[in-house]
N, C-alpha and C positions, 0 to 999 in steps of 0.2 A: 665583548664585555671585558676581556683581558686587557686590551690597550687602555681602557678607561682606568682600571685599577693601577696600571703602571704609571699613568700620568698623575693620578692622585697620590701615589706613593712618592713620586718625584717631587711634587709640590710640598708634601709633608716634610720630606728630608730637607729641602731647601729652606723651608720656614724654620725648622729647628736649627739649622746652621746659622741663619740670620739672627736668631735670638740666643746665640751661644754665650756662655759665661766663661769663655776662654780668657785666661789671664793675658792682658795686654796693657801697654802704656801708650797713650796717643798724643798728649800735648801738655804744655805748661802754661798756666795763666796767672798773672801776666807773664809774657815772654821777655820782659825787660825790667830792669830795676836799678837801684843805686849800687855803686861799687862798694859802698860801705857795708852792705848786707843788712841783715836783721829785718827783712821784709817777708810778710806772709805770702806764700805762693801755693797754688793748687796744682797737683799733678792729676790729670784726667786719664782715665782708662776704663778697664772693665775687669771683673772677676776678682777684685780686691776683697779681703776678708776683714770687715770692721773689727777694730780692737786687736788685730794681729800685731805681734811684736816682731822684732828681728828684721825690719825693713830698713835698708839704708839708702840714702839718696845723696849723690854727689853732684856738684856743679863744677865741672872741670875736674880737678883733683881735690877739691875742698868739700868736706862733708857738710850737709845741711843739718840743722838742729830742729828740735821739736817736731820730729816726724811722727805723724798720727794718721793711721788708716781710718778715715772718717766715715766712709761708706763704700759700697761696692764699686763706685766709679770715681772716688776722690781720695787723694792722699794730701794732707796739709803739711807743709814744711816751712821752715824759716831759712831764708837764703844766707849763705856764708858771704863774707866779703870777697871781692874779686878785683881784678885789675881793670881800671877805667878803659872804656872803649874796646872791650873784648867780648867775643861771643864764645860760649863754652858749651860742651855737650852736657846733657843732664842724664845721669845714669841711676836707675832704680834696681836694687838687688834685693830679692826676697830670701828669707831664711832657708828655703829649699834649694837655693842655688840659681833659680831663674833670674836672669838679668835682662834689662831692656835699656837701650841707649837712644835718646832723642838727640841726634846730631845737630849741633848748633842750636840747641833748645832754649838758651837763655843769653841775653845780651846785657852786659854791665855798662850802663851809661856813664859818660864823663860828667863831671860836675856842671859844666856849661850846658850839656844836653839836659841834665836834670832840671836846671833853673828854667830853661825854655819850656820844658814839658809841664812844670808846675805852673808857670805863668799862663800857658795856653789853657790848662785845665781850669784855673780860677777864672780866666776871662770867659771861657765857654760857659761855665756855670753861672756867671754873673754875680759872683760873690766877691767880697773883699778878700784880698790876699792876707795871710797871717802877718802879724807884725814883723817888720824887718825884711820883708820881701819887696820886689819891685813891680809886682803885677798890679795893674790898675783895675778898679771895679768896672764892670760893664754898665754902660748907661742906657 
């Protein structure tokens, strides 16, 4: 009977570890954007405290703006401007000193890349491109 209790205890401990609320930062979505900045991005992770202040996010050495801890697994930010065609680390620092770095977490596209990405998106969606763009509607 004792081995059965030990196995049950092991499964219980493993299950608790798998459902952990440990603070972590796991990804950025989307992981690329315009070098002009000003785009909404979501930092995904776990153990965040909604409404918590004192959280700073940087893209490379530039601070993000409008940082809002939206839920236990999402932080919403607005990207700062960056250098075209560069990939930067994304760093999240909490007011208690805990810091997380997503190495090469965000790519700033060059303007040519941006145009191609927008054209592809509009063509895929089958919608007319906004006035002044070159994307042709899908037929």
